N, C-alpha and C positions, 0 to 999 in steps of 0.2 A: 431445520433451516440451515442456511449456509454457514453462519457463524458457529453453529454447533461443531461443524467439521474443523473449523479453524481453532476453536477452543480446545477440542480434543487433541489437536496437534501440539498446541501450546502445553497442555498437561503432559503429553507423551514426552516431549523434549525438555520440559522444565524451563522453557525459554519463551518469554513474552515479547520477542523481537521479530522484526521483519527487515530484510535487507533490500534497500532500494537500489535497483539496478538502473542507474541513470548515467550511462557511460558516455562521457565525452571521449573523443578519440585520443586526447592527451593522456587519459588515464590508462590506455591500453599499452602494455609493454612493447618495446620496439621490435622484439623478435617475432611477436604475433603480427604486428602490422607489416613487417617485411615479408613474411610468408604470404599473407593475404594479398598484398599488393602484387607480388610476383605471380600469384595464381589468377587474380581477378582484375588487376590493374589498380593504379593509384587514383581511384575515383570513388564515386559513391558506392559502387558495387564492392570494391575492395574494402572500403571503410566498414560497410555493413557486415562483410565476412569477418573482419577482424573483431568487431564488437560481439558477434555471435560466439566466436571461439573464446573470447574473454569471458563472456557470460557463462558459457557452458563449463569452463574450468572452475569458476567460482562456485557454481551450483554443485559440481562434483565434490567439492571440498566441504560444503556446508549443509547439504540436504539432510544429514543425519542429526544435526544439532540445532538447526534453525527451521521453524515451521513454515515460513512463507517468504516470498519475494514480492517486490512492488516495482515493476518497471514503469517509469514515467514516459508516457507516449511521445511527448515532444522530443525526447532525445533520440527517438527512432524516426519520427516523421521528418526530422531535419535532414535525413539521408534519403528522402524520397521513397519511392515504392520499395527500393531495396532495403531501406531501414525498416519499413513497415513489415516486410517479410521476416526480417530478423526479430522484430517484436513477436510475431506469431510463433516463430520457431523457439524463441526463448520461453514463451508461455508453455508451449508443447513439451519442451525438454524438462522444465521444472516440474510439471505435473507428472511426467513419466517417472520422476524420482520421488513422487509422493508429496510434493510441496503444494501449498495453497498459494494461488496467484491472484493478487489484486492489481489491476491496472490503474495507474494514476493518470486519469484523463480529464477529470473535472468537467465532464460533459453535462450539458443541459440545453433543453429546448422544450417545445410543447408539441402536442398532437403527433402527427405522422412522423415528424422529424425526430422527436424523442423516441418514438417506437423504433425508428431506424437505428439510432445510437444504441438503444437497449438490445436489439437483435444482433447488432454487430459484435458487441462485447460480451453479453450475458445470455443471449438467446440463440435463435436460429433464423435462417432465411429460406423461404420456400422457392424452389426452382422446379417447374414442371411437375408439381405435385409431391416433390420430395424435399424434406427439410434438411438443411445443412448448417452446421455450427460455424460461426465466423471465427472470432479470436478465441472463444471458449474460456474466457477468464472466469475466476470464481467470484470476484468482486470488482467494483468500479467506484472510483471517487467521482462525486457529482456536485454540482452547484445548485442549491435549492432556491436561488433568488427568484425563479419564476413561479414558485409555489407548487401547489398540488398538481396543477396541469403538467408540470415537468417531472414530478416524482411518481405519479400514479402508473405510468407505463412500466417503470422500473420495478415497483413493488409487486406488480402482477407477475412479471417474469421471475422475480426473486422467489415468489411463492411456488410457482410452477416448476422451476428448474433448480431449486436449492442453491440460490445465489445470494449475494449481498451487495449493499451499497454503503458508502461513507459520504455523508453530506457535510460540506464545509460549514462549521459552526463558529469556532474561535481559532483562527489560523495563527501560525507561529511567526509570521512576518512582522516587522517593526510597525508598519503602517496599518495593520489590521484594525486597530482601534478607531481609525478615522471614520469607519462606517460601523463596524461590529459593536463598538462600545457606546454608540449613540443611544440615548434613552428615549423610548417611545412615550406616547401620551398615557399609557397605562402604568408607567414607571419602570417598565422592564427594558433591559438592553436588547439590541437586535440579536446578539448571540444567544441570549436567554430565550428569546422568542423562537429562534431557529431550532434550538435544542428541544423546546417543548413540541415543536412541529415534528421533529424526528420521533419522539415518543408516540405521537398520534399516528404518524405514517406507518410505524412498525407494529402497532398494537395487535394486528392479526397474524403476525409471523413470529411470535415469541417461541423460542426453542427450549430444550430441556435444561439448559444452563441459566435460563431466565433472560436471555438477550434476544432481541428481534433481528430481522434481516436488514434493518435500517440503522447503520452506525453513524458516528459523528467524527469529524476531524477536529481535534482540540490540541493546540500546540503545547509542547513541553516548555516553551519560553514564558508561559503564563501559568505558573503552578497554582496561584490562588484561584484562578478561573477553572483550572482543572479540578480542583477540590470542590468548587461550587457546582460544576456541571455533574461530577460524579454523584453528588448527593441528590441533585434534582432529576437526574436521568437514569433511573435504576434499571431500565431495560435497553439502554442504548450502549452498544459496544464502541469503544474509542480507538481510533487510529491516531497515534501521537507522533507527529513530526517535530523536528527542532531539537532533538537530543544531540549532544556532542557539538558538531561544527557550528550550529546556530546558537549555542549557549545553554541549552537545557541540560540540567543535571539529573542524576538518578534519584536523589532525595525528593526533588520536585515532581519528577515523573511518577513516583510511587503514589501520588495523590490520585492518579487516574484509575487505580485498581480498587476492587471491592475487598471485603473482609476475607474472601477466599483466595485472594491473589489473582483474580480473573477480571474480565471486563475491559481489558485494553491490550493493545500491542504497540510497541515503540519502534519507530523507524530510524534506521541509520543507513546512509547512502555513501557519501564521499569517504567517510572514515574507513569503511570496509573496502571499497574499491581501490583506494590509494594507500592502504595499510603498508604495502611493500615500500612505498616511497618514504613514508614516515619512519619505518624501521631502518631504512637504508640497506635492505637485504638485496640479494641477487634478484633481478626482475623475473627470472624464471621461477622463483618461489612466490610469485604474487598471490597465487590462490591459497597457499598455505598461510601466508601473512593475513589474508582475508579471514581465514578460519580462526586464527589467533585473535583477531580483533573481535570477531563474533563471540568467542568465548569470554573475552575480557568484558564486553558489553553485557553479556548474560550475567556474569558474576557481579558486575557493578549494580545492575538493576535488581537482581534477586537478593542482594545484600540488604535491600530496603523492602522488597516485596517478599518477605520471608515465608508467607503462606504457600507460595508456589515452589520454593526451592526444593530440588530433589535430594 
């Protein structure tokens, strides 16, 4: 299954983290923007070019120490078709370096529409009898609010194509409890119920490490719920946002992992992309600053998840 490949990369690098490539143009160093604007124009095309070069430089510096990247689709879609092309090229480039790529798209619908989303990101589309891969991501974040009708097309493709999904369960944002913490008639919270559904949806895709192709998004900002979900969802791999900039700490994040130091991957986006600004170093050293932040994050987390530490 897909998460076997991800877990193998985590073990290989000794690093249970993923870098979120959610690049605002403000994050891109001026010298990259200047060159891109001169080549392509100071417009959406130039912006997309600058973001691609920014992404590639960071990937070049981190691919040997970080197992995965997570581009957030919205940060590319905002630049129109040019930005969507950059998303595709970012996925392609990271995979050429051996990285696992999860697209943060939070997609969901039912029936043929969900099949279309699934084929776009994880599967293939047939044209005149020939199948072509769309974005070719390894995993996709999805919203499970529509129930099994929205998840079944995904799990089918995951099983066929060795892919994975992460279902929103207990998200890291402040207002998540307005809905997710509500208690249903059976006494369970909505996030508990969604977690149980992840276990059910993934039961036929469990891989050699004991985790299925249906993962869950559980935020670092709620460590008690992280611990609760880890205990209740033994076959569900966690994507953990909210570390660092949103307030989640390494000690709390450690609750997402199993006794072998596996079962989760922790995301950091802004802290990596803007590390050069925080350090105050020359902007031309932005990628090396990103690498230093990735190493710092790895050491911070593995100081608590000692079973994984190389």
